[in-house]
C-alpha positions in Angstrom: -21.0 10.2 52.5 -19.9 11.9 49.2 -21.3 11.6 45.7 -18.5 10.5 43.4 -18.0 12.7 40.3 -17.7 10.1 37.6 -17.0 12.7 35.0 -13.7 13.5 36.7 -12.7 9.8 36.4 -13.5 9.9 32.7 -11.4 13.1 32.3 -8.5 11.5 34.2 -8.8 8.3 32.1 -8.5 10.2 28.8 -5.4 12.1 30.2 -3.8 8.8 31.3 -4.4 7.0 28.0 -3.0 10.0 26.0 0.1 10.2 28.2 0.9 6.5 28.0 0.4 6.4 24.2 2.5 9.6 23.9 5.4 8.1 25.9 5.3 4.9 24.0 5.5 6.8 20.7 8.3 9.0 21.9 10.4 6.1 23.2 9.9 3.7 20.3 9.4 5.4 17.0 12.3 6.9 14.9 12.6 10.4 13.6 12.0 9.3 10.0 10.3 12.1 8.0 7.1 10.4 6.8 3.4 11.1 7.1 2.8 8.6 9.9 5.6 9.9 12.1 4.7 13.5 11.4 1.2 12.8 12.5 2.4 11.0 15.6 4.7 13.9 16.4 1.7 16.3 16.2 -0.3 13.9 18.4 2.5 13.8 21.0 2.8 17.6 21.1 -0.9 17.9 21.6 -0.8 15.4 24.5 2.2 17.2 26.0 0.2 20.4 25.9 -2.9 19.1 27.6 -1.8 16.3 30.0 0.0 17.8 32.9 -2.3 20.9 33.0 -5.2 18.5 32.9 -3.9 16.4 35.7 -3.4 19.5 37.9 -7.0 20.6 37.2 -8.2 17.1 38.3 -5.8 17.1 41.2 -7.4 20.4 42.5 -10.9 19.0 42.0 -10.1 15.9 43.9 -8.3 17.8 46.7 -11.4 19.9 47.3 -13.7 16.9 47.5 -11.3 14.9 49.7 -9.7 17.6 51.9 -10.8 21.2 51.6 -14.4 20.4 52.5 -13.2 19.4 55.9 -11.2 21.0 58.7 -7.4 20.8 58.5 -7.2 18.8 61.8 -9.3 16.1 60.2 -7.3 15.7 57.0 -3.7 16.8 57.7 -2.6 13.2 58.2 -4.3 12.1 55.0 -2.6 14.9 53.0 0.8 13.9 54.3 0.1 10.3 53.4 -0.9 11.3 49.9 2.3 13.3 49.6 4.5 10.4 50.7 2.8 8.0 48.3 3.4 10.3 45.5 7.0 10.9 46.5 7.5 7.1 46.8 6.1 6.6 43.3 8.6 9.2 42.0 11.5 7.4 43.6 10.5 4.1 42.1 10.1 5.7 38.7 13.3 7.7 39.0 15.5 4.7 40.1 13.9 2.6 37.3 14.8 5.2 34.7 18.4 5.4 35.8 18.9 1.6 36.1 17.1 0.5 33.0 17.0 3.5 30.7 20.1 5.6 31.2 23.4 4.4 29.9 26.4 4.3 32.2 24.5 5.2 35.4 26.9 4.8 38.3 25.2 2.4 40.7 27.0 3.9 43.7 26.0 5.4 47.0 26.6 8.8 45.6 24.5 8.1 42.5 21.7 6.8 44.5 21.9 9.6 47.1 21.8 12.2 44.3 18.4 10.8 43.3 17.1 10.6 46.9 18.2 14.2 47.6 16.8 15.5 44.2 20.1 16.6 42.8 19.5 14.1 40.0 16.0 14.3 38.6 15.4 11.9 35.7 13.0 12.5 32.8 9.5 10.9 32.7 9.4 10.9 36.5 9.7 14.6 37.3 6.0 15.3 36.9 5.4 13.2 40.1 7.6 15.6 42.1 5.3 18.4 41.1 2.3 16.5 42.5 4.3 16.0 45.7 5.2 19.7 45.9 1.7 20.9 45.5 0.6 18.5 48.2 3.1 20.0 50.6 1.9 23.5 49.6 -1.7 22.4 50.4 -0.5 21.1 53.8 1.4 24.3 54.7 -1.2 26.8 53.3 -4.4 24.8 53.8 -6.5 27.4 55.5 -5.3 30.2 53.2 -6.3 28.3 50.1 -9.6 27.2 51.6 -10.7 30.7 52.6 -9.5 32.8 49.8 -10.7 30.9 46.7 -14.4 31.1 47.4 -14.8 34.3 45.3 -14.2 34.8 41.6 -12.1 38.0 42.0 -9.8 36.3 44.4 -9.4 33.3 42.1 -8.8 35.6 39.1 -6.2 37.7 41.0 -4.4 34.6 42.2 -4.3 33.1 38.6 -3.0 36.4 37.1 -0.3 36.6 39.8 0.8 33.0 39.2 0.9 33.4 35.4 3.3 36.3 35.9 5.8 33.7 37.2 6.3 32.7 33.5 8.5 35.8 33.3 11.0 34.3 35.8 14.6 34.5 34.4 15.0 30.7 34.3 18.7 30.9 33.5 19.4 32.2 36.9 17.7 29.3 38.7 20.5 26.7 39.2 19.0 24.9 42.3 16.9 21.9 41.4 14.7 22.2 44.5 13.8 25.8 43.6 13.4 24.8 40.0 10.6 22.5 41.0 8.7 25.5 42.2 9.5 28.2 39.7 11.3 26.5 36.8 14.9 26.0 35.6 16.9 24.9 32.6 18.7 22.2 34.7 16.2 19.5 33.9 12.8 19.1 32.2 10.5 20.4 34.9 6.8 21.2 35.5 7.2 24.1 37.9 4.4 24.3 40.4 3.8 28.0 40.4 3.3 28.2 36.7 0.8 25.3 36.6 -0.9 26.1 39.9 -3.7 28.1 38.1 -5.1 24.8 36.9 -5.0 23.4 40.4 -6.8 26.4 41.8 -9.4 26.3 39.0 -10.0 22.6 39.8 -10.7 23.5 43.4 -13.1 26.4 42.4 -15.0 24.1 39.9 -15.5 21.5 42.6 -16.4 24.0 45.3 -19.0 25.8 43.1 -20.2 22.6 41.3 -19.5 24.2 37.9 -20.5 22.3 34.9 -21.3 24.3 31.7 -20.6 28.0 32.2 -20.4 30.3 29.3 -17.9 32.6 30.9 -15.6 29.8 31.8 -15.9 28.5 28.2 -15.2 31.9 26.7 -12.1 32.6 28.9 -10.7 29.1 28.4 -11.2 29.1 24.6 -9.7 32.6 24.5 -6.6 31.3 26.2 -6.3 28.3 23.8 -7.0 30.7 20.9 -4.0 32.8 22.0 -1.9 29.7 22.0 -3.0 28.9 18.4 -2.3 32.4 17.2 1.3 32.1 18.7 1.6 28.8 16.9 0.5 30.2 13.5 2.6 33.4 13.8 5.8 31.7 15.0 5.4 28.4 13.2 6.7 26.7 16.3 5.4 25.6 19.7 6.0 27.8 22.7 8.7 26.7 25.2 7.6 23.7 27.3 10.7 23.2 29.5 10.6 25.5 31.3 7.1 26.6 30.3 6.4 29.9 28.6 3.2 31.9 29.2 1.6 30.7 25.9 2.4 27.1 26.7 0.7 27.3 30.1 -2.5 28.9 28.9 -2.8 26.8 25.7 -4.5 23.8 27.4 -7.3 25.7 29.1 -10.0 25.4 26.5 -9.2 21.8 25.7 -9.3 20.7 29.3 -12.7 22.4 29.9 -14.0 20.7 26.7 -12.7 17.4 28.1 -14.6 17.9 31.3 -17.8 19.0 29.5 -17.6 15.9 27.3 -17.1 13.7 30.3 -20.2 15.2 32.0 -22.2 14.5 28.8 -20.8 11.0 28.7 -21.8 10.4 32.3 -25.3 11.6 31.7 -26.0 9.9 28.4 -24.5 6.4 28.9 -24.2 3.7 31.5 -20.8 3.7 33.2 -17.9 2.6 31.0 -16.1 0.5 33.6 -12.8 0.3 31.8 -12.4 4.1 31.7 -13.6 4.5 35.2 -11.0 2.0 36.4 -8.2 4.0 34.7 -9.5 7.2 36.3 -9.8 5.6 39.7 -6.2 4.1 39.5 -4.4 7.0 37.9 -1.2 6.9 39.9 -0.9 3.1 39.5 -1.2 3.5 35.7 1.4 6.3 35.5 3.9 4.4 37.7 3.5 0.9 36.2 3.5 2.3 32.6 6.8 4.0 33.3 8.3 0.8 34.7 7.2 -1.2 31.6 8.5 1.5 29.2 11.9 1.8 30.9 12.5 -2.0 31.0 11.2 -2.9 27.5 11.4 0.0 25.2 14.8 -0.8 23.8 13.8 -4.4 22.9 10.5 -3.1 21.4 12.3 -0.4 19.4 14.5 -3.0 17.8 11.5 -5.3 17.1 9.3 -2.7 15.4 12.2 -0.9 13.7 10.7 2.6 14.3 7.3 1.9 12.9 5.0 4.5 14.3 1.9 2.3 14.1 3.5 -0.4 16.1 4.6 2.2 18.7 0.9 3.1 19.2 0.1 -0.6 19.5 2.8 -0.9 22.1 1.1 1.8 24.2 -2.2 0.0 23.8 -0.6 -3.3 25.0 0.7 -1.5 28.0 -2.7 -0.1 28.9 -4.2 -3.6 28.5 -1.5 -5.2 30.7 -2.0 -2.7 33.5 -5.8 -3.2 33.4 -5.2 -7.0 33.7 -2.9 -6.5 36.6 -5.4 -4.3 38.4 -8.1 -6.9 37.9 -5.8 -9.7 39.0 -4.5 -7.9 42.2 -7.4 -5.7 43.2 -10.8 -6.8 41.6 -13.4 -4.1 42.0 -17.2 -4.1 41.9 -18.7 -2.6 38.8 -20.6 0.7 39.2 -24.3 0.2 38.8 -25.4 0.8 35.3 -28.8 2.4 36.1 -28.8 6.2 35.3 -30.1 7.1 38.7 -27.1 5.4 40.2 -24.4 6.9 38.0 -23.3 9.2 40.8 -23.3 6.6 43.6 -22.5 7.6 47.1 -19.2 6.4 48.4 -17.0 7.5 51.4 -15.1 10.8 50.8 -11.9 9.0 51.7 -12.2 7.1 48.5 -11.3 10.2 46.6 -8.0 10.2 48.3 -7.0 7.2 46.3 -7.9 8.8 43.0 -5.0 11.3 42.6 -3.7 12.9 40.6 
């Protein structure tokens, strides 16, 4: 039996809410130069900075609890199952994007095959491929990851080595499959190697049960501070697609503060069931929100006429609808509200449904 880390669910819930609101804003509002839209642009940039890195941190945390605490022979089938579910979610999102969002998409065998073989990687779905890729990496290098991340110096050396991949000459990477791992200009991508430090940090935090740690706080805030200095000096955001060094490190302090805030929330209050439901159904929220956005955003954009406030309300409505669907299709028991039961014991396999 495994104690569930409710703080992790709160962290994932905040990331999901931010991502869905950001997507709804980006797809519905206009580029009119007014105070509301400028503030919403700033909000979207902030969410873009934090969300994927935050998911990778949570993904690593969940993977340790679900898999790395066991022997590979016990979990290898579950790891592959998780990878296939994530890949399936990507294909659903990718086909929906091309069919309902893209103009003049050729619904032919060649067009469909290009998506299946990853020669055509649509936007707003590509992040799911990164989750799939890191799952395969964990499957192939399970024992190496498990043995070599138990010590701080090994973690630090691995993170430094991975951050050096931000120096890759992206212009030379013309293969989509390789681009998923190390970055490319061919499509908006979240290359696994550059973001892997957050995944490894998640594993380390879970393994050593780290909550507040002054060294982790200092290093993470230092990284975010370096991002802020870059922003002030250059008066523009670092490159996101493919990611630059300053973009990668920029989220570190914010993610750690998110997690500390979630720990505090879990200790001070009875469970907030709505947020816990989001954190426990992350993949479902990400996939269904994409489907709703792809099929309705054009009609909604015409209706709201680029009003940024209505774009936010559109995102809120999507969150409410998905919550209703979950309650309708898969009603769940509420977590006991007593403080001593806030970290209730559940089967470790339950974590496997909580990705990313």
